[in-house]
Legacy VTK file of the C-alpha trace (Angstrom):
# vtk DataFile Version 3.0
C-alpha trace
ASCII
DATASET POLYDATA
POINTS 374 float
0.954 -3.523 -5.547
2.537 -1.445 -2.435
5.255 -3.549 -1.549
8.415 -2.631 -3.619
8.536 0.976 -2.463
6.383 2.119 -0.239
8.318 1.129 3.209
11.489 3.325 2.982
11.764 4.412 6.366
11.589 0.694 7.638
14.219 -0.735 5.030
16.381 1.986 6.254
15.817 0.502 10.059
16.421 -3.412 9.124
19.568 -1.891 7.266
21.202 -1.756 9.946
19.814 -5.090 11.830
21.476 -8.240 11.189
18.835 -10.513 10.995
20.987 -13.656 10.707
21.890 -12.906 14.628
19.500 -15.372 16.818
19.446 -12.482 19.659
18.682 -9.893 16.834
16.074 -11.832 15.142
14.036 -12.675 18.842
14.189 -9.045 19.689
12.855 -8.329 15.986
10.262 -10.592 16.509
9.212 -9.247 20.108
9.048 -5.541 18.546
7.047 -6.607 15.701
4.383 -8.378 18.135
4.362 -5.523 20.531
4.204 -2.931 17.635
1.441 -4.822 15.979
-0.578 -4.990 19.498
-0.089 -1.216 19.539
-1.340 -0.491 15.763
-3.968 -2.757 16.339
-5.473 -1.124 19.308
-5.466 2.300 17.175
-7.051 1.069 14.315
-9.947 -0.583 16.548
-10.383 2.854 17.988
-9.804 4.709 15.111
-12.364 2.515 12.573
-14.764 1.152 15.087
-17.727 3.231 13.533
-16.408 0.928 10.285
-17.172 -2.409 11.688
-15.157 -5.411 12.306
-14.611 -6.670 8.644
-13.248 -3.227 7.808
-10.799 -3.407 10.846
-9.786 -6.696 10.251
-8.653 -5.931 6.436
-6.848 -3.062 7.831
-5.098 -4.507 10.380
-3.834 -7.234 7.860
-2.643 -4.530 5.460
-0.619 -2.809 7.869
0.809 -6.042 9.262
1.883 -7.488 5.789
2.951 -3.727 4.775
5.467 -3.942 7.575
6.471 -7.405 7.772
7.121 -7.642 3.695
10.509 -5.116 4.457
11.455 -7.993 6.556
10.954 -11.127 4.331
12.594 -8.899 1.484
15.465 -8.206 3.763
15.983 -11.970 4.028
16.431 -12.583 0.295
18.448 -9.316 -0.337
20.992 -9.549 2.716
20.954 -13.239 3.994
20.474 -14.755 0.995
22.849 -12.654 -1.021
20.237 -12.729 -4.065
20.028 -8.534 -4.748
17.487 -8.724 -7.908
14.582 -7.218 -6.451
12.806 -7.027 -9.972
13.066 -10.422 -10.120
11.471 -11.117 -6.517
8.882 -8.533 -7.485
8.039 -10.364 -10.841
7.600 -13.766 -9.034
5.222 -11.617 -6.402
2.970 -10.577 -9.474
3.224 -14.091 -10.701
2.179 -15.582 -7.460
-0.571 -13.089 -6.990
-1.725 -13.510 -10.503
-2.259 -17.552 -9.629
-3.692 -16.870 -6.437
-6.834 -14.603 -7.550
-7.538 -16.683 -10.930
-7.315 -19.365 -8.858
-9.994 -18.070 -6.210
-12.182 -16.823 -9.676
-12.226 -20.120 -11.371
-13.264 -21.747 -7.748
-15.826 -19.527 -7.733
-17.108 -20.237 -11.069
-16.811 -24.254 -10.488
-19.075 -23.714 -7.379
-21.559 -21.743 -9.190
-21.358 -18.690 -6.844
-20.069 -16.051 -9.677
-18.493 -16.495 -13.143
-15.020 -15.475 -13.692
-15.231 -11.574 -13.995
-13.382 -10.283 -17.557
-12.984 -6.577 -17.792
-13.431 -5.147 -21.140
-11.107 -3.893 -23.801
-11.505 -0.415 -22.933
-11.078 -1.124 -19.508
-8.053 -3.343 -19.709
-6.244 -1.021 -21.954
-7.762 2.260 -20.300
-7.259 1.542 -16.541
-5.511 -2.011 -15.588
-2.660 -1.334 -18.117
-1.771 2.096 -17.118
-1.507 1.142 -13.434
1.081 -1.598 -14.398
2.711 1.302 -16.236
2.374 3.595 -13.218
3.416 1.206 -10.827
6.470 0.409 -12.625
7.173 4.324 -13.595
6.850 5.432 -9.855
9.087 2.383 -8.382
11.947 3.405 -11.057
11.672 6.927 -10.003
11.731 6.823 -6.355
14.922 4.554 -7.075
16.570 7.018 -8.919
15.516 10.039 -6.142
16.996 7.811 -3.474
20.413 8.837 -5.322
19.964 12.220 -4.930
18.300 12.629 -1.754
18.022 10.533 1.359
15.342 7.958 2.844
14.261 10.498 5.411
13.108 12.856 2.765
11.683 10.188 0.634
9.484 9.296 3.679
8.841 12.792 4.052
7.564 13.066 0.441
5.410 10.127 0.657
3.081 12.134 2.885
2.208 13.818 -0.091
0.540 10.914 -1.808
-3.160 11.884 -0.660
-2.822 15.174 -1.406
-2.045 14.311 -4.990
-4.969 11.763 -5.388
-6.771 14.896 -4.204
-5.798 16.932 -6.989
-6.432 14.168 -9.342
-10.160 13.955 -8.585
-10.445 17.810 -8.401
-8.942 17.862 -12.164
-11.250 14.965 -13.130
-14.007 16.985 -11.878
-15.243 15.411 -8.787
-16.046 17.140 -5.486
-13.970 16.885 -2.304
-15.630 17.904 1.184
-13.789 20.975 2.522
-14.205 19.195 6.006
-11.752 16.362 5.230
-9.024 18.830 4.149
-7.839 19.868 7.658
-7.189 16.086 8.653
-5.404 15.315 5.380
-3.371 18.352 6.302
-2.870 17.144 9.594
-1.316 13.816 8.634
1.188 15.265 6.415
2.394 17.602 9.228
2.640 14.474 11.446
4.390 12.663 8.837
6.788 15.758 8.575
7.371 15.717 12.176
8.377 12.304 12.429
11.207 12.743 9.666
13.900 13.544 12.175
17.684 13.950 11.055
19.311 15.894 8.378
17.382 15.570 5.280
19.606 15.203 2.065
17.849 17.642 -0.408
18.129 18.888 -4.014
16.168 20.080 -6.830
16.509 17.162 -8.900
15.601 14.724 -6.237
12.548 16.546 -4.968
11.433 16.527 -8.511
12.106 13.059 -9.288
10.434 11.981 -6.009
7.445 13.950 -6.454
6.975 12.332 -9.741
6.806 9.065 -8.204
4.365 10.031 -5.863
2.215 11.694 -8.298
2.370 8.157 -10.331
1.401 6.137 -6.907
-1.230 8.814 -6.577
-2.358 7.816 -10.142
-1.989 4.478 -9.156
-4.297 4.632 -6.289
-7.080 6.699 -8.325
-7.395 3.910 -11.032
-8.011 1.080 -8.374
-10.481 3.400 -6.578
-12.262 3.999 -9.989
-12.554 0.091 -10.840
-13.402 -0.984 -7.207
-16.080 1.522 -6.581
-17.557 1.581 -10.157
-21.244 2.240 -10.213
-21.466 0.139 -13.326
-22.142 -3.548 -12.141
-19.967 -4.703 -15.882
-17.534 -2.594 -14.897
-16.842 -3.045 -11.152
-14.480 -5.696 -9.927
-13.976 -7.003 -6.483
-10.548 -6.754 -4.674
-9.590 -10.466 -5.446
-10.855 -9.653 -9.492
-8.658 -6.262 -9.755
-5.671 -7.500 -8.284
-5.923 -10.928 -10.800
-6.159 -8.687 -13.634
-3.688 -5.994 -12.889
-0.998 -9.302 -12.147
-0.392 -9.947 -15.681
0.120 -6.513 -16.996
2.181 -5.645 -13.917
4.422 -8.655 -14.473
5.164 -8.018 -18.183
6.457 -4.696 -17.517
8.531 -5.656 -14.481
9.908 -8.591 -16.161
11.013 -6.971 -19.193
12.704 -3.661 -16.682
14.405 -6.814 -14.579
15.522 -8.600 -17.896
16.882 -5.423 -19.179
18.563 -4.528 -15.651
19.263 -7.801 -14.068
19.731 -10.024 -17.136
19.593 -13.718 -16.265
21.757 -13.705 -13.092
18.788 -14.349 -11.060
18.306 -17.934 -12.580
22.073 -18.880 -12.828
22.155 -17.573 -9.037
18.827 -19.969 -8.562
20.553 -22.726 -10.313
23.791 -22.769 -7.788
24.152 -24.060 -4.467
21.553 -22.123 -2.724
18.833 -22.293 -4.891
16.162 -24.119 -2.879
16.984 -21.946 0.314
16.653 -18.393 -2.040
13.699 -20.113 -3.514
11.794 -20.806 0.300
12.778 -17.138 1.119
11.614 -15.847 -2.226
8.269 -17.852 -1.507
7.548 -16.340 2.013
7.768 -12.880 0.522
5.549 -14.075 -2.356
2.706 -15.546 0.496
3.287 -11.994 2.274
2.789 -9.732 -1.163
-0.051 -11.554 -2.048
-1.851 -10.635 1.441
-0.509 -7.183 1.141
-1.977 -6.667 -2.618
-5.068 -8.133 -1.976
-5.963 -6.191 1.399
-4.189 -2.781 -0.162
-7.146 -3.101 -2.713
-9.462 -3.731 0.051
-8.796 -1.105 2.042
-8.688 1.045 -0.842
-12.326 0.243 -1.647
-13.616 0.490 1.485
-11.939 3.435 2.662
-11.331 5.424 -0.594
-8.067 6.498 -1.925
-7.195 8.991 0.002
-8.476 7.237 3.017
-6.321 4.331 2.520
-2.973 6.592 1.775
-3.683 8.232 5.408
-4.163 4.928 6.733
-1.137 3.367 5.497
1.130 6.387 7.182
0.158 4.366 10.894
2.799 1.839 9.870
5.388 4.522 10.650
4.597 3.683 14.516
6.428 0.049 13.894
9.508 1.810 12.855
9.719 4.052 15.572
9.227 1.451 18.050
11.510 -1.026 16.369
14.565 1.649 15.642
14.015 2.338 19.302
14.728 -1.521 20.859
16.845 -2.663 18.021
19.168 0.240 17.313
19.097 2.005 20.696
18.052 4.951 19.101
16.120 7.724 21.326
12.111 8.367 20.696
12.346 12.265 20.418
9.277 14.019 21.674
8.709 15.597 18.218
8.579 11.994 16.872
5.938 11.041 19.411
4.065 14.160 19.060
4.134 13.657 15.007
2.230 10.021 15.235
-0.091 11.495 17.763
-0.787 13.951 14.797
-1.026 10.913 12.092
-3.092 9.105 14.406
-5.339 12.034 15.352
-5.676 12.824 11.441
-6.689 9.661 10.349
-9.133 9.402 13.367
-11.057 12.739 12.072
-10.996 11.835 9.013
-12.391 8.444 8.895
-15.172 10.337 11.126
-16.074 12.719 9.119
-16.034 10.582 5.831
-18.219 8.228 7.617
-20.635 11.158 8.738
-20.673 12.138 5.087
-21.414 8.874 3.257
-24.137 8.118 6.112
-25.770 11.351 5.552
-25.446 10.736 1.803
-26.997 7.192 2.245
-29.527 8.325 4.291
-30.590 10.982 1.880
-30.663 8.499 -1.295
-32.729 6.289 0.763
-35.269 9.511 1.873
-35.301 9.897 -1.788
-36.378 6.310 -3.199
-38.918 5.948 -0.462
-40.693 9.458 -1.546
-40.757 7.754 -5.078
-41.836 4.665 -4.329
-44.825 6.369 -2.294
-48.222 6.420 -3.975
-49.302 9.573 -5.287
-52.720 11.093 -3.136
-55.803 11.375 -4.653
LINES 1 375
374 0 1 2 3 4 5 6 7 8 9 10 11 12 13 14 15 16 17 18 19 20 21 22 23 24 25 26 27 28 29 30 31 32 33 34 35 36 37 38 39 40 41 42 43 44 45 46 47 48 49 50 51 52 53 54 55 56 57 58 59 60 61 62 63 64 65 66 67 68 69 70 71 72 73 74 75 76 77 78 79 80 81 82 83 84 85 86 87 88 89 90 91 92 93 94 95 96 97 98 99 100 101 102 103 104 105 106 107 108 109 110 111 112 113 114 115 116 117 118 119 120 121 122 123 124 125 126 127 128 129 130 131 132 133 134 135 136 137 138 139 140 141 142 143 144 145 146 147 148 149 150 151 152 153 154 155 156 157 158 159 160 161 162 163 164 165 166 167 168 169 170 171 172 173 174 175 176 177 178 179 180 181 182 183 184 185 186 187 188 189 190 191 192 193 194 195 196 197 198 199 200 201 202 203 204 205 206 207 208 209 210 211 212 213 214 215 216 217 218 219 220 221 222 223 224 225 226 227 228 229 230 231 232 233 234 235 236 237 238 239 240 241 242 243 244 245 246 247 248 249 250 251 252 253 254 255 256 257 258 259 260 261 262 263 264 265 266 267 268 269 270 271 272 273 274 275 276 277 278 279 280 281 282 283 284 285 286 287 288 289 290 291 292 293 294 295 296 297 298 299 300 301 302 303 304 305 306 307 308 309 310 311 312 313 314 315 316 317 318 319 320 321 322 323 324 325 326 327 328 329 330 331 332 333 334 335 336 337 338 339 340 341 342 343 344 345 346 347 348 349 350 351 352 353 354 355 356 357 358 359 360 361 362 363 364 365 366 367 368 369 370 371 372 373
């Protein structure tokens, strides 16, 4: 569930763009198509060793991660429907309906019965995901009162480090070879956050909590998707399906306390149909984003997924240059080159480590199966 808070830099850029202007809208489409092609080429080059299916999932994830902000901008600015918690609740509702529909269809076709997590897994992992998600969103929004979007974007680069730290606390081993690429991506993200950074101790503390909560959520998702126990392991669609009800409950409660019945009142007003259609487009985007987010976490792990998400910054850089006439600074170019390089080397080293472990396990299995000599 990444769509509500992870596109801080993109939203800042879009706030200055009037998408209702046909000229701006056409230029925006051109920018994102061009940017997507650039990112697609990068993804193919970086993740070529993972195979076509993994590459396709990553491209879909990055594309939906960037375009969700445009869709949300249309609802908030063009439709004057500024109720983000209500819209996010609609996203969770649609994700749940879609995923349970897919699971029921599979069961009807005899492909696979509907996966039902245990109560321990539901309350110990899935429900905490919902709470961590809502809390991270709330903390991130509060932090923006004390610091600006550039500083918040820079702090978001700490998410992979927080995931690593959580894994170490749990007693898991993290290969030291992977640390240098992670630090390189963090350095690249910091270099890209140009401009004046509005800093405060309170803002730093709050946004750090938001980053830790996001990492905690990613860690739980990774556990469920990579669980070695077949009875507790869930596929990306299954996990999203069971995540959606508690996330909807938490977000709807939060929205009810802060937004009240005003969203319903506005939907019943004159432009209700147009607003509903605009929200519907964001729901389609959110479903793609959240499914592919789980897919990327499953394929690359929590740290790898967090690093890969930083590639979306290229879309921001090109968009700000074309739409706002901003000059692309050499520092930013160098920063994104470092980000891309860090992601490339992390993926290469991680894949080599996994292949070596798989080869070792295969050799051990063959030795166990080999007959004893007489």
